[in-house]
N, C-alpha and C positions, 0 to 999 in steps of 0.2 A: 757479586753476580757474574764476575768474569766477563766473557765475551757474549752476553746475551743481547738480543734485539727486541725491544719492546714497542709495539705499536698502540697508539691510543687515539680512538675517535672521540673527538672532544664534542660531545653531543649534549644539548639541552640547555643551551644559553638562553634562548628566546623562551622556553618554557619555564625557566628559572626566573625570568623577567616578568612573565605574566603571572606566575604565582605570587610574586611581590608587588604586583601591580606597577610595574616600571615599564619603560619603553624597551623595545627589543634590543636596541644598541646598548642600553644599559647593562643588559645581560652579557652582552659580548664584552663589554668593559671589565665586567667581573671575571669573566673567563679568561681574558688576557692577563688580569692581574694574579690568577691562579697559576699561569705559566711560570711567573717569577718565583713563586715556591717550588714548583715542579722542577725547575732547574737545580735548586739546591737539593732536592731529594735524589735526583738522578746522580749527582755527584756523590752524596753521601752514601747511597747504596751500592756504587760502583756500577752502573749501567752503562756499558760502553755504546751502545746504539740505541737511539730513539726515534721513532717516526710519528709525527702528530698530523692527523688529518684535521686540517683547519679551515679549508674552504675548497668546495668542490666546483667543478666547472658548471654543474648545474645550479650552483648558488648565485651565478650572474644574473639568473632570472628574477631574484628577489627584488623588492620594491626599491626604487631609486634613492629614497631618502635612507633607507636601511643600509644600501651599499655605500653610500656617502660616508656614513658613520663607520662602517667597517673599514673602508680604505683609509680613513683617518687613523683608526686604531692599528691598522697594519703599518702605517707610516711611523707612527710613535713607536711600535713594538720593534721595528727594525733599527730605528735610531737608538732606542735604549740598548738593544744587544750590541750594537756597534761600539758603544762606550762602556759596556759591562765588564768590569774587571775580571770577573769569573772566566769570561770566554778566552782570554789570553793565558791567565794563570793556570787553567785547567787543560789547555790546549783542546778546545772544543771546536770541531769543524761544523760549520753551520751550512746546511744545503737547502735551497728552496727548489722543490721538484713539482713539475706539472707544466702546463701551458702558460708559464708566467708572461708570456708577451701579451695576454689578454689583460693585464693589469695597466692602469695609466702609467706612462712613460717614466715619471719620477719615482714611482714605486719599483718599477723594474730596475732603475739605476741603483737604488739604494740596496736591493737585494743583490745584485751583481757585485756591488762594491764589498758587501760584507763576505759574500762567498769568497771573493779574490782575497780579502784580508785573513781569511781562516783556512785557506786551502791546503797548507801545509801542517795544521794541527792534527795529531794523530792518537789522541787519548780517548776522546769522546767524539760521537757524531751525533748531531740533531738534525733530522731531516723535516721540514716544514712542508707538508703537501698542500701546495696552494694552487688554485685553478687546476686541481688534480681530479683525475678520474682513471680508475683501473682499466677499463676498456679502451680509454683513450691512449693511456701508456702503450698498451699491446699493439694497437693500430699504429700508432706513431713509430714503434719500434719495427714492425713488419714493413712499413712504408720505407723506412731507412734502408733496410736490407734490400728491398726491391730497387731503390734507387742506385744501389751499388751493383746491382745485376745479379744479386744472389738469389738462387731459387731453392737451395736446400741448406738447412743449417741445423745444428744440433741445439738440444735444450740449453746446454752450458753456453753456447755462443749467443743464443738468444738473450738469456738472462743478463749477460755481461754487459748489453746495450740497453737494459731498461733504466729508467730515471733512478731508481732504487735497485741495485743488483743484488743486494743481500737478503736473504731469506729472513722472515720475522719468526721469532720463537713464541711470543705471546702477542695477543691483541685483547685490549681492554675497550670496551664501549660503554660509555656511561649513559644515563637517562632511560635505561629500561628496555630500549630497542633490541632485538635478538637478530640482527643481521648486519653484514659487513658493508653494505651501501657503496660498492665500487671501490672499496679499499684495498689496494695492492692484492688483486685476486691471484696473480701468479706466485707472489712472494709469500702468501699465506697458506699455501697448499697444506703444510703440516703443522701450522701454528695452533697454540692451544688458546681457545677463546674463553674470554671472561666478561660477562654481561652485568653491569652493576646498575641498580634501581636509581640511584642518586644523580642529579644533574651535574654537569662538568664544574660549575663554580662551587659545588658542595664537596667534590673530591678532596680527600685528604691524604696525607702521607701514610696513615694507618691503612688505607685502602689498597695502596700500592704494595706495601709491606705484605698484606694479607695475601694479595695475589701471586706475588713472589714466592710466599712461603708454600702456598698450595702447588704452584708450578713445580718447584724443588722437592716436595715431600710427597705429593699425592699422584701427579699426573705421570702416566707412563707413555713415553713416546716412541712409537714402533716404526715410523716412517713407512707404513704399509708392509712390514715384514711379519 
């Protein structure tokens, strides 16, 4: 797939759990386990950039018990990535993007350590959108320019300062919702959108292959021309 950038909105963990009569966080556990497989698929299919919508700023309003379990899942996921041999062997750069200062300090430290560990990797990039919001990303970027005293900038200058400066080529959303929900609004201007009915824990390699095939064979990207 060469230099393609795939975004995935990991939606439906709680609905998957409800369907199976489980607690919401058990669905989140299954969703986290699915990422273990996704990483193999990314490498096998040669996807260079991947951005995953894992936890929005608005998700901080969820019940405290659910957030506690989610934060424990995040801790384990970052620890697992830190020791995952695939990361160094395949030179995968890990980035956590969003207002990560909103997380407990120990999670922030784990995230920062992993980003530092992988900052020079240059074969693949995986962005985890955590405490992320597209509007918030834009507002924070505008405020950065204002603090620097800049009152006029180009689109290119603005994009370089975003949390994720690269445009997305594809956005996949699971669980049947047909909206982007504040997912990289600036970077998805010309992205091709794919909405899948199945919940994230049910997402399989065949789904990703099917999306990539349609993108390559059937979608015509004109970029407004």
